[in-house]
C-alpha positions in Angstrom: 255.4 -59.3 -65.2 256.4 -59.9 -62.2 258.4 -56.3 -62.1 255.7 -54.7 -62.8 253.1 -56.1 -60.7 256.0 -55.5 -58.5 256.4 -51.7 -59.6 252.5 -51.5 -59.8 252.0 -52.6 -56.4 255.2 -50.3 -54.6 253.1 -47.5 -56.6 250.1 -48.0 -55.3 251.4 -48.3 -51.7 253.3 -44.7 -52.3 249.9 -43.2 -53.7 248.7 -44.9 -50.4 250.9 -43.7 -47.6 250.7 -40.5 -49.5 246.8 -40.2 -49.1 247.0 -40.8 -45.4 246.2 -37.7 -43.3 248.3 -36.9 -40.1 247.8 -34.6 -37.4 250.3 -33.0 -35.3 250.3 -30.4 -32.5 251.4 -29.0 -29.6 249.5 -29.2 -25.9 250.7 -26.1 -23.3 249.6 -24.3 -20.6 248.7 -20.7 -20.3 252.2 -20.2 -19.1 253.5 -21.5 -23.0 254.8 -24.3 -20.8 254.6 -27.4 -22.9 252.4 -30.4 -21.3 253.5 -34.2 -21.4 251.2 -36.8 -21.0 247.9 -34.9 -22.0 245.7 -37.5 -23.8 244.9 -36.0 -27.3 241.8 -38.1 -28.8 239.2 -38.4 -31.2 236.4 -40.3 -30.4 233.8 -41.3 -33.3 237.1 -42.7 -34.8 238.4 -44.9 -31.8 242.3 -42.8 -32.2 244.6 -41.3 -29.5 248.0 -41.2 -28.2 249.9 -38.6 -25.0 252.1 -35.6 -25.7 255.8 -36.2 -25.6 258.2 -34.5 -22.8 258.3 -31.8 -25.1 254.4 -31.3 -25.3 253.9 -32.9 -29.2 251.2 -35.4 -30.8 251.7 -37.5 -33.5 248.3 -39.0 -34.8 248.3 -40.9 -38.4 245.8 -42.6 -40.6 242.7 -40.1 -40.6 240.0 -39.9 -43.1 239.2 -36.6 -45.2 236.3 -35.2 -43.0 235.9 -32.7 -39.9 236.7 -34.4 -37.1 236.3 -33.5 -33.1 240.1 -33.5 -31.2 239.3 -33.9 -27.4 242.9 -32.7 -25.1 242.7 -33.5 -21.8 245.0 -33.3 -18.8 244.4 -33.8 -14.9 244.0 -30.3 -12.9 243.1 -28.6 -16.4 240.3 -28.4 -18.7 239.1 -30.1 -21.2 239.4 -28.6 -24.7 238.0 -29.9 -27.7 238.3 -28.6 -31.1 237.0 -29.1 -34.9 238.8 -29.5 -37.7 238.9 -30.3 -41.2 242.0 -32.5 -41.9 241.6 -32.5 -45.6 242.3 -28.9 -45.4 244.6 -28.9 -42.2 246.6 -31.1 -40.4 248.2 -29.1 -37.8 245.9 -28.1 -34.3 247.5 -26.5 -31.1 245.6 -26.5 -27.1 246.4 -24.4 -24.6 244.8 -26.1 -21.6 243.7 -23.9 -18.7 243.6 -25.2 -14.8 240.5 -26.5 -13.9 238.3 -25.8 -11.3 235.2 -27.2 -11.7 234.5 -30.7 -13.6 235.8 -30.9 -16.8 233.4 -29.8 -19.9 232.2 -33.3 -21.7 231.7 -34.5 -24.9 228.0 -35.8 -24.9 227.6 -39.0 -27.1 224.0 -39.8 -26.3 222.7 -36.7 -28.1 222.6 -36.4 -31.9 225.9 -34.2 -32.9 227.9 -34.8 -30.2 229.2 -31.6 -28.7 230.7 -30.8 -25.4 227.7 -30.1 -22.8 228.5 -26.5 -22.8 227.7 -25.9 -26.0 224.4 -28.8 -26.1 220.7 -27.3 -26.2 220.0 -30.5 -24.1 220.7 -30.8 -20.9 222.6 -34.0 -20.3 224.4 -35.3 -17.1 227.7 -37.3 -17.7 229.4 -39.4 -15.2 232.5 -41.6 -15.6 232.5 -45.1 -14.1 235.7 -43.7 -11.9 233.7 -41.0 -10.4 230.6 -43.2 -9.2 233.5 -45.4 -7.5 234.7 -42.6 -6.3 231.4 -41.8 -4.4 231.7 -45.6 -3.2 228.8 -46.9 -5.2 228.2 -50.5 -4.5 226.7 -51.9 -7.8 226.8 -49.8 -11.3 222.8 -48.6 -11.1 223.5 -47.8 -7.3 226.1 -45.4 -8.7 224.1 -44.1 -11.4 221.1 -43.1 -9.1 223.8 -40.7 -7.2 223.2 -38.2 -9.7 220.4 -35.9 -9.1 216.9 -36.7 -10.5 218.0 -40.7 -11.0 217.2 -43.0 -8.6 216.7 -46.7 -8.7 213.5 -49.3 -7.9 215.4 -52.3 -5.8 215.3 -55.2 -4.2 218.1 -55.7 -2.0 222.0 -54.8 -3.1 222.1 -56.9 -6.5 219.1 -56.1 -7.8 217.5 -52.2 -9.2 216.0 -50.7 -11.9 216.6 -46.5 -13.1 214.0 -44.1 -11.9 214.3 -40.9 -13.8 211.9 -38.2 -12.5 209.7 -40.4 -11.4 209.4 -42.7 -14.4 210.5 -46.3 -14.8 210.6 -50.1 -15.8 209.8 -49.5 -20.0 209.8 -45.5 -20.0 213.3 -45.0 -19.6 215.5 -46.5 -22.4 218.8 -48.0 -21.7 221.7 -47.8 -24.6 224.5 -50.1 -24.9 226.9 -50.8 -27.0 224.9 -48.4 -29.4 221.6 -50.3 -29.0 218.6 -50.6 -27.0 218.9 -52.9 -24.1 216.0 -55.3 -24.4 215.3 -57.9 -21.5 212.0 -57.9 -20.6 212.6 -54.3 -19.0 208.8 -53.9 -17.5 210.1 -56.4 -15.0 211.2 -54.6 -11.7 212.2 -57.5 -10.2 215.6 -58.1 -12.4 218.2 -56.1 -12.9 219.7 -54.6 -15.9 222.3 -56.8 -16.7 225.3 -55.0 -17.7 228.2 -54.4 -15.6 230.5 -51.5 -15.4 233.6 -53.5 -16.4 232.1 -52.5 -19.5 231.5 -49.3 -19.4 233.6 -46.2 -19.5 230.8 -43.6 -18.7 227.1 -43.3 -18.4 225.0 -40.2 -19.5 221.5 -39.4 -18.7 219.0 -37.4 -20.6 215.9 -36.5 -18.3 212.8 -35.9 -20.4 211.4 -37.1 -24.0 213.8 -38.6 -25.7 211.3 -40.5 -28.4 212.9 -38.2 -31.2 216.2 -39.6 -30.9 215.1 -43.2 -30.1 211.4 -43.5 -30.6 209.4 -45.4 -28.2 210.3 -46.3 -24.6 212.5 -43.2 -24.2 208.9 -41.1 -22.8 210.8 -40.6 -20.0 214.4 -40.8 -20.4 217.5 -42.5 -21.0 220.2 -44.0 -19.9 223.2 -44.2 -22.7 226.1 -46.4 -21.2 229.9 -45.4 -23.7 231.4 -48.4 -24.0 234.8 -49.0 -22.7 237.4 -47.1 -24.7 240.3 -48.3 -26.8 244.0 -48.0 -25.9 246.1 -45.4 -27.9 247.5 -45.6 -30.9 250.7 -48.2 -31.0 250.0 -49.0 -26.8 249.3 -52.0 -25.0 247.2 -51.9 -21.5 246.8 -54.7 -19.2 244.2 -53.8 -15.9 243.5 -55.8 -12.7 240.7 -54.5 -10.8 239.8 -56.1 -6.8 237.0 -55.0 -4.8 235.7 -56.5 -1.9 233.0 -55.0 0.5 232.3 -56.6 3.9 228.8 -56.0 4.2 227.7 -58.5 1.9 231.4 -60.5 2.1 231.5 -60.2 -1.4 234.3 -59.6 -3.9 234.7 -58.7 -7.3 237.2 -59.6 -9.7 238.5 -57.6 -12.8 241.0 -58.4 -15.9 241.8 -56.9 -19.3 243.9 -55.9 -21.9 243.9 -53.9 -24.5 246.1 -53.6 -27.8 246.3 -51.1 -30.2 248.0 -50.3 -33.6 247.0 -47.7 -35.5 244.0 -49.2 -37.6 244.1 -52.0 -35.5 242.5 -52.1 -31.7 241.5 -55.0 -29.3 240.4 -54.9 -26.5 239.4 -58.4 -24.0 237.7 -57.8 -20.1 236.1 -60.4 -18.0 234.8 -59.8 -14.7 234.0 -62.2 -12.0 231.8 -61.0 -8.8 229.7 -62.9 -5.8 227.9 -61.4 -2.8 226.2 -63.4 0.4 222.8 -62.0 1.8 223.0 -58.9 2.6 223.0 -57.3 6.5 220.7 -54.9 8.2 222.0 -52.7 11.0 220.6 -55.0 13.5 223.3 -57.7 12.2 220.9 -59.9 11.0 220.8 -61.1 7.4 218.2 -60.7 4.7 217.8 -64.5 3.3 218.3 -65.4 -0.4 219.3 -61.6 -1.4 222.9 -63.4 -2.6 224.1 -63.3 -6.0 227.3 -63.7 -8.7 228.0 -62.6 -11.8 229.9 -63.5 -14.9 230.5 -61.2 -17.6 233.0 -61.1 -20.3 233.1 -58.6 -23.3 235.5 -58.3 -26.5 235.8 -55.5 -29.0 237.8 -54.9 -32.3 238.6 -51.8 -34.5 239.2 -50.6 -37.9 239.9 -47.8 -39.2 241.4 -46.4 -42.3 241.0 -42.5 -43.6 237.4 -43.7 -45.7 235.7 -45.4 -42.4 235.8 -46.5 -39.1 234.0 -49.8 -37.8 233.7 -51.5 -34.3 232.4 -54.8 -33.2 231.8 -55.5 -30.0 230.5 -58.9 -28.1 228.8 -58.7 -24.2 228.0 -61.5 -22.1 226.7 -61.1 -18.9 225.1 -64.1 -16.4 223.5 -63.2 -13.4 222.1 -66.3 -10.9 220.2 -64.0 -7.7 218.5 -64.9 -5.0 214.3 -63.4 -4.7 214.7 -62.3 -1.4 211.0 -62.7 0.8 211.8 -62.8 4.4 214.1 -62.5 7.4 215.0 -66.1 7.9 217.8 -68.4 7.8 220.7 -66.8 8.7 223.8 -68.2 6.5 226.7 -66.4 5.1 227.1 -68.8 1.9 227.4 -67.7 -1.6 225.7 -70.5 -3.1 222.1 -69.8 -4.5 219.3 -71.0 -3.0 215.1 -71.1 -4.1 213.7 -69.0 -5.2 216.4 -67.3 -7.7 216.6 -66.2 -11.2 219.0 -67.0 -13.3 219.6 -64.3 -16.4 222.0 -64.5 -19.3 222.4 -61.1 -21.5 224.2 -61.4 -24.8 225.3 -58.6 -26.9 226.6 -58.2 -30.6 227.0 -54.7 -32.2 229.0 -53.1 -34.9 229.4 -49.7 -35.7 230.3 -48.1 -38.6 231.3 -44.7 -39.9 231.4 -44.2 -43.4 233.2 -40.6 -44.1 232.0 -39.5 -47.2 233.6 -35.6 -49.2 231.2 -33.5 -46.7 229.2 -35.9 -44.7 229.2 -39.2 -42.6 227.1 -42.2 -42.6 227.4 -43.6 -39.2 225.3 -47.1 -38.6 225.0 -49.8 -36.0 223.5 -52.9 -36.4 222.8 -55.2 -33.5 221.7 -58.6 -31.9 220.6 -59.0 -28.4 219.8 -62.2 -26.7 217.7 -62.4 -23.6 217.4 -65.3 -21.7 215.2 -65.0 -18.5 214.9 -67.6 -15.9 212.9 -67.9 -12.5 213.0 -71.0 -10.5 211.0 -71.6 -7.4 211.9 -74.7 -5.8 213.9 -77.8 -5.6 213.2 -80.8 -8.5 213.9 -84.4 -8.4 214.9 -83.9 -12.5 218.1 -83.4 -13.8 217.2 -79.9 -15.4 214.2 -79.1 -14.5 212.1 -76.5 -15.6 211.8 -73.3 -14.3 208.4 -71.5 -13.3 209.2 -68.7 -15.3 211.3 -68.6 -18.8 211.4 -66.2 -21.3 213.3 -65.9 -24.2 213.5 -62.7 -26.2 216.0 -62.3 -29.4 216.3 -58.8 -30.8 218.0 -57.6 -34.6 218.1 -54.0 -34.4 219.3 -51.5 -36.9 220.1 -47.8 -36.5 221.5 -45.5 -39.6 222.0 -41.6 -39.5 223.2 -39.7 -42.2 224.6 -36.7 -40.9 224.1 -34.2 -44.4 226.2 -31.7 -45.5 226.9 -29.0 -43.4 225.9 -25.6 -44.1 227.4 -22.4 -42.3 226.1 -22.5 -39.2 223.1 -25.4 -39.7 223.9 -29.3 -39.2 221.6 -32.0 -39.9 221.0 -35.8 -39.7 218.4 -38.0 -41.4 217.8 -41.1 -39.7 216.3 -44.9 -39.6 215.9 -47.3 -36.5 214.0 -50.2 -36.3 213.8 -53.9 -35.1 212.5 -57.3 -35.4 211.7 -59.3 -32.0 210.4 -62.6 -31.0 209.4 -63.2 -27.6 208.9 -67.2 -26.7 207.4 -68.4 -23.3 209.3 -72.0 -22.3 208.5 -72.0 -18.7 205.8 -74.0 -16.5 203.8 -70.7 -16.0 202.8 -68.4 -18.4 202.8 -65.0 -17.8 203.1 -63.4 -21.4 202.5 -65.5 -24.6 204.9 -65.7 -27.8 205.1 -62.4 -30.0 206.2 -61.0 -32.1 207.3 -56.9 -32.6 208.5 -55.0 -35.8 209.3 -51.1 -34.9 210.4 -48.9 -37.6 210.8 -45.0 -37.1 212.0 -42.4 -39.6 213.5 -38.8 -38.4 215.2 -35.8 -39.3 217.0 -33.1 -36.6 219.0 -30.3 -37.0 220.8 -28.0 -35.7 221.8 -23.9 -36.0 224.1 -22.4 -34.2 225.2 -18.3 -34.3 226.9 -16.5 -31.7 225.8 -17.3 -27.9 222.2 -18.5 -29.8 221.6 -22.6 -30.7 218.7 -23.8 -31.8 217.6 -27.6 -32.2 214.4 -29.5 -33.3 213.1 -31.8 -35.6 210.2 -34.0 -36.0 210.1 -38.5 -36.2 207.5 -41.2 -37.0 207.0 -43.9 -35.6 205.2 -47.6 -36.4 205.2 -50.8 -34.4 203.4 -54.2 -35.2 202.8 -56.7 -32.8 201.6 -60.2 -33.2 201.5 -62.5 -30.3 200.7 -66.4 -30.9 197.2 -68.1 -29.1 198.4 -70.0 -25.7 197.2 -71.8 -23.0 198.8 -72.8 -19.8 198.7 -75.4 -17.5 196.0 -74.2 -15.2 194.1 -73.5 -18.7 194.8 -69.2 -18.5 194.0 -68.6 -22.0 196.1 -66.1 -24.2 194.0 -65.1 -27.1 195.8 -64.1 -29.8 196.5 -60.2 -31.0 197.7 -57.8 -33.8 198.1 -54.5 -32.5 199.7 -51.7 -34.5 200.9 -48.3 -33.2 201.6 -45.2 -34.6 203.1 -41.7 -33.5 204.3 -38.8 -34.8 206.9 -36.8 -32.3 208.4 -33.5 -32.1 210.7 -31.6 -29.7 212.2 -28.2 -30.0 215.1 -26.2 -28.1 216.9 -23.5 -27.4 220.2 -22.7 -25.7 221.3 -18.8 -25.4 223.2 -17.2 -22.3 221.2 -14.5 -20.4 222.6 -11.6 -18.6 225.9 -12.2 -20.3 226.3 -14.9 -17.3 223.7 -17.4 -17.2 223.6 -20.4 -19.6 219.8 -20.9 -20.7 218.1 -24.1 -22.0 214.8 -24.4 -22.8 213.3 -27.6 -24.1 210.0 -28.7 -25.4 209.1 -32.2 -26.4 206.5 -34.7 -27.2 207.0 -38.0 -26.3 205.3 -41.6 -26.7 205.9 -45.1 -25.3 203.5 -47.9 -27.2 202.2 -50.6 -24.6 204.3 -53.3 -23.7 203.7 -56.7 -23.9 203.0 -57.3 -20.4 200.5 -54.5 -20.3 198.8 -56.0 -23.0 198.6 -59.7 -22.7 199.6 -60.8 -18.8 197.3 -63.7 -17.4 199.3 -65.4 -14.4 201.7 -65.0 -11.4 204.5 -62.6 -11.7 206.4 -64.7 -9.3 209.2 -62.2 -8.7 206.7 -59.7 -8.1 204.0 -62.2 -6.1 201.5 -61.3 -7.8 198.8 -62.4 -10.4 198.9 -59.7 -13.1 196.0 -59.3 -16.3 196.8 -57.3 -18.7 194.5 -55.2 -21.0 194.8 -55.2 -24.7 192.8 -52.1 -25.2 195.1 -49.9 -23.9 196.5 -47.1 -26.3 199.8 -45.2 -26.7 201.0 -43.1 -24.1 201.6 -39.5 -25.6 203.7 -36.5 -22.8 204.3 -33.6 -23.5 207.6 -32.4 -21.6 208.8 -28.6 -21.0 212.3 -28.0 -19.3 213.9 -25.1 -18.4 217.6 -25.1 -17.3 219.6 -22.4 -15.8 223.5 -22.4 -14.9 226.1 -20.2 -13.7 229.5 -20.0 -13.4 232.1 -17.8 -12.3 236.1 -19.0 -11.3 235.3 -20.2 -7.8 231.2 -20.5 -7.6 228.5 -22.9 -9.6 225.0 -22.8 -9.5 221.9 -24.2 -11.4 218.4 -24.8 -11.6 216.4 -27.5 -13.7 212.9 -27.1 -13.8 210.6 -29.3 -15.6 206.9 -30.1 -16.2 206.0 -33.8 -17.5 201.7 -33.7 -18.8 201.2 -37.6 -20.2 197.9 -38.8 -21.5 196.2 -42.7 -21.0 199.4 -42.9 -19.1 200.2 -46.9 -17.6 199.7 -48.2 -14.3 199.0 -51.4 -12.5 196.3 -51.5 -9.5 195.0 -53.8 -7.3 191.6 -55.5 -7.8 191.2 -57.0 -4.1 190.7 -60.7 -5.1 192.9 -63.8 -5.4 193.9 -66.2 -7.8 196.2 -68.3 -7.0 197.2 -67.3 -3.6 198.4 -64.1 -4.8 196.3 -60.4 -5.3 195.0 -59.9 -8.2 196.2 -56.1 -10.1 195.0 -55.3 -13.8 196.6 -52.7 -16.1 194.8 -49.7 -16.7 194.8 -46.1 -17.8 194.5 -42.4 -16.7 196.2 -39.0 -17.4 198.8 -37.7 -15.5 201.8 -35.1 -14.8 205.0 -35.0 -13.2 206.8 -31.5 -12.2 210.0 -30.7 -10.3 213.8 -30.5 -10.7 217.1 -30.4 -9.3 218.8 -27.4 -7.8 222.7 -27.0 -6.3 225.3 -25.5 -6.5 229.2 -25.7 -6.0 231.4 -23.8 -3.9 235.3 -23.4 -4.7 236.4 -20.7 -2.3 240.2 -18.9 -3.0 242.9 -19.4 -1.8 241.7 -22.8 -0.3 242.0 -24.3 -3.9 241.7 -27.9 -2.7 238.6 -27.4 -0.8 235.0 -28.0 -2.8 231.5 -28.2 -1.7 228.8 -29.6 -3.2 225.0 -29.3 -2.6 222.0 -30.6 -4.5 218.1 -31.1 -4.1 215.9 -33.2 -5.7 212.5 -33.1 -6.1 209.1 -34.8 -8.0 205.6 -35.3 -7.7 203.7 -37.3 -9.8 199.3 -37.4 -10.0 196.6 -38.7 -12.0 193.7 -36.1 -13.5 191.2 -37.9 -10.3 193.6 -36.3 -7.9 195.4 -39.2 -6.3 199.3 -39.4 -6.3 201.5 -42.0 -8.9 203.0 -44.9 -6.8 206.9 -45.4 -6.6 207.7 -41.3 -6.9 210.9 -41.0 -5.1 210.8 -39.1 -1.6 213.2 -35.8 -1.7 216.2 -35.3 -1.3 219.0 -33.3 -0.4 223.1 -33.9 -0.6 225.8 -32.5 0.5 229.6 -32.9 0.3 232.3 -31.8 1.8 235.3 -32.9 -0.8 239.2 -32.1 -0.4 241.4 -33.0 -3.6 244.7 -33.0 -4.3 247.0 -33.1 -6.9 250.6 -34.2 -7.4 250.8 -34.2 -11.3 254.3 -36.4 -11.5 253.3 -39.3 -9.0 249.5 -38.9 -7.3 246.9 -37.8 -9.3 242.7 -37.4 -8.6 243.5 -37.7 -4.8 240.4 -37.0 -2.5 238.7 -37.1 0.5 234.6 -36.7 1.1 232.1 -37.3 3.0 228.4 -37.0 1.7 225.3 -36.8 3.6 222.1 -37.6 2.0 219.0 -36.3 3.7 216.1 -38.6 2.3 212.7 -36.6 3.0 209.6 -38.0 4.0 207.4 -39.9 1.4 203.3 -39.3 2.0 202.4 -38.3 -1.6 201.7 -41.7 -1.8 199.5 -44.0 -4.4 196.5 -46.0 -3.8 198.0 -49.7 -1.8 201.4 -47.8 -0.6 202.6 -46.9 2.8 204.2 -43.4 3.7 208.0 -43.6 4.5 209.7 -42.1 7.2 212.5 -39.3 7.1 216.2 -40.6 7.4 220.0 -39.5 7.0 222.8 -41.2 5.6 226.5 -40.3 5.8 229.3 -41.9 3.4 233.1 -41.2 3.5 235.6 -41.8 0.8 239.0 -41.8 0.1 240.8 -42.6 -3.3 243.4 -41.6 -5.9 246.0 -42.6 -8.6 250.0 -43.2 -7.5 252.0 -43.5 -10.3 255.2 -46.0 -10.3 257.2 -45.7 -13.5 255.0 -47.6 -16.3 252.6 -48.5 -13.5 249.2 -46.6 -12.4 247.9 -48.4 -8.9 244.4 -46.5 -8.2 242.9 -47.3 -5.1 239.3 -46.4 -3.4 238.2 -46.9 0.4 234.8 -45.7 1.4 232.0 -46.6 3.5 228.3 -46.4 3.2 225.9 -45.8 5.6 229.0 -44.8 8.4 226.5 -44.4 11.6 224.5 -47.6 10.6 221.2 -46.1 10.3 218.4 -48.5 10.0 216.2 -46.8 6.9 213.8 -48.3 4.0 213.9 -46.3 1.0 210.4 -45.5 -0.7 211.3 -47.3 -3.6 212.7 -50.7 -2.0 210.5 -53.6 -3.2 211.1 -55.3 0.4 209.5 -52.6 1.9 205.7 -54.2 2.1 207.8 -56.6 3.9 209.2 -54.4 6.6 212.8 -55.1 5.5 215.0 -52.7 6.0 218.1 -51.4 3.5 221.5 -52.8 3.6 223.6 -51.6 7.1 226.9 -50.2 7.1 229.2 -51.2 4.1 232.9 -50.6 4.1 234.2 -50.6 0.4 238.1 -51.3 -1.1 238.5 -51.5 -4.4 242.1 -51.4 -6.1 242.9 -51.6 -9.8 246.3 -51.9 -11.2 246.9 -50.5 -15.1 249.8 -51.2 -16.9 
């Protein structure tokens, strides 16, 4: 019997081994010369490897399905090919030398195509590219992407603005989950650190078809840190120093991968003192510190690929109000916020014979405290304390492909509980349930691609009656918001050379809990807010046109949009005062936003190491009564001169760059705003990767605001107090990868 079991086990094992699918091939340049150390990667399986000295690669343990394989190497154009592994097991690549930036696979759109093939225009940047620009924080780096800016409170607090829309109108995705962190508040950050992120993708415009409510204005999609290639081990140590805040950031991480199992762990700690303005005075209580931990486990075989990720982020950040006591201490003082965000996600791909099912299930816990003043009690109650628990699901069935037609049927939703525990009550205890179902398809024929879809959403919100210590009453309400949205896009090539994208999309946003129910002092915003439970959903229709021309040494693009929003929700002052704070009400009116981004890139021959980039971005926002919308970013012109150098044996991605940012005067302002003057900022940077046997040494040295100009951004929340933005800042970053 034992022998029979042993024989049976060996037989089954042999069958399993034989059933495993392998993929191999060779990567060469256009002169048929083998390229070694080329990264060959299958994104959806988290599997990859590097070519050997003969340009050969070999990937094992693959499913019977169609996958997209990407080959990338510094100095060459990235190339992606699709192959049905059940029919073929050999795939070769011929890479051409790169002139412009590499073409990237876009994850945030439904069909995961290369940007050059995508119907929607999506901006993508890796974290390393943002570092090369000298970004002090993640949100500062994102705001360097044309069409994206930030509402900031000093250095440590920033919220994204996409084409003039912000807050709950911009949906943030991380680990495949909606980021739910009371995002209606502008006085706290995202709760995401760059150490857990590989790259960011920006959808500018309505994405309600793909993501539902809160994607009315756009989406920030953070792609999480990538696992190591098969059968490899990676150790990363990163140190960053910022002179202005005397700040430091230390990261440590390791990644280990086998053929079927992959693991990663990463942690970061950073702390900063109050930032200095050009007069060398410090902005009191703009200090902050952040602790981050994230880990991930992946398992894959021929039938399934599953990834479990956990992220923990705690930020303690001061709420600046004046230029007062001058100190360089990093110890927090009052008032400050203590913000904790925890995310757990499980992403699974099940491979069926002619289709696949992709699911993401997650849990997010957000704990937000605002502590106003010292208290003799050992554990004082915060002035504002909100706990938000969100359970979410996202299931997409990629239906069997029919020749040139692809389609996806999906369901998404969440169950959310908000609990108020602080001394003051700004919003009541509440429960929210979302459900959405959608169908989208893509048809490609030669140079023409069509993409469209339809979606239905339902949101149910119920609150409990609350009475705070000052007898502010929050009556119980029950609301239901139903919406149907649709989108259509067309991509083609005009005149044989101009890549053209035309997109038309309807979006919606259900009013958030604060807009419906607020009745108290929002300490971080220094105002008394009163909600309106009669608010209705916002609906918009946006048209986008994106034109792009590329030749060997020249690239030019023009993106234009018009966005009409019905029942736009905004907050406005009443002139009255309560509890020593001005009273603000939430109201609705129709609005429109329009503008775009325009630019070019010159790469002159024969000086192949020289690049000149220029981009201009603008947006105008108006209400139907002719008044301008508040917090619309000023028009901006960015010019960058960049020198690049690659010695593939020992020096890679080396660069020197100088950038001039011209922010124009903003006098198209809302009723309670003041104009902002024009200013110019000069930023310089140098960096690269030095190859030392098995160690990669990356370095970046940047100087932001080189001329130490005193300026105030129109989207700075400290603008009303006359407090300038940060002065000159030297940023040094080094990273060792083994």
